[in-house]
N, C-alpha and C positions, 0 to 999 in steps of 0.2 A: 862271769861268762857262762853262757848257756851250753848245756850238753845235749847231744841228740838222744833219742830214745835208747839207743844201745850204749850210751855212756861216753861215746867218743866225741871229742870237741875239736873243732878246727878254727884256725884264725887265718887272716890274710895279712901279710906284711905290708905296712903302709910307709915305712921308713927304714933304711938300712945303714945310715951313716955310722961309720966305725965298725960295721959288720958286713961290708960289701962282699966278702968271700963266702960268708956263711948264710946270708939272707938275700933273697931276691924280692924286690918290690912287686906287689900284686900276685905273689905266689901263695898258695895255701900250705899251711903247716899243721900237722897233728900235734895236739897238746897232750902232755902227760901231766896228770894231776899231781900237784905239789903244794900242800897247804902252807908250808913254811915260806916257800918262794912267793906265793900269793900275798902273804902278809907283808912281804918286803917290797912289793910292787914289781915283782918279776913273774915271768911265765916260762915254763919248761916246754920247749918244742923240739921236735925232731927236725934238724936243719939239713942243709945240703950235704953234709958229711954222712948222714944216715944215723948219727948219734944224737942223743938228747942233751941240750944245753939250756942254761938260763939266759934270758934276755929281758930287757925292760919292757913292761906291758905296753908302754906308749908307742912301741914300734909295731903294734899289731891292732887289728880290729876283729872282734869276735863276729862270726857269721853263723847263720842257721842254714844247714843243708838238708835237703829232703832225705828221708831215710834210705831211699834207693841209692843215692850217691854215697852216703856214709858206708853202706854195705859194700859197694864196689871199691871204694878207697881202702877199706879194711882188707878186702880180699887181695888187693894188689900189693900190700905191704908184707 
């Protein structure tokens, strides 16, 4: 998964089966780097609760955002 210039990465949820309370399809989520999770096919994201949790990578698609958006998203959190 690609990271923006400032190191922040975002993914979009493409499937939320089994996680309907925590994940919303077509919503953007901020990724928190976790090498061990990555090796296990998982991704750590900040979900609807505002906390970071591990989810299967197959539920997300990596996206590239313009740097202006990543700065605005970072300022909003």
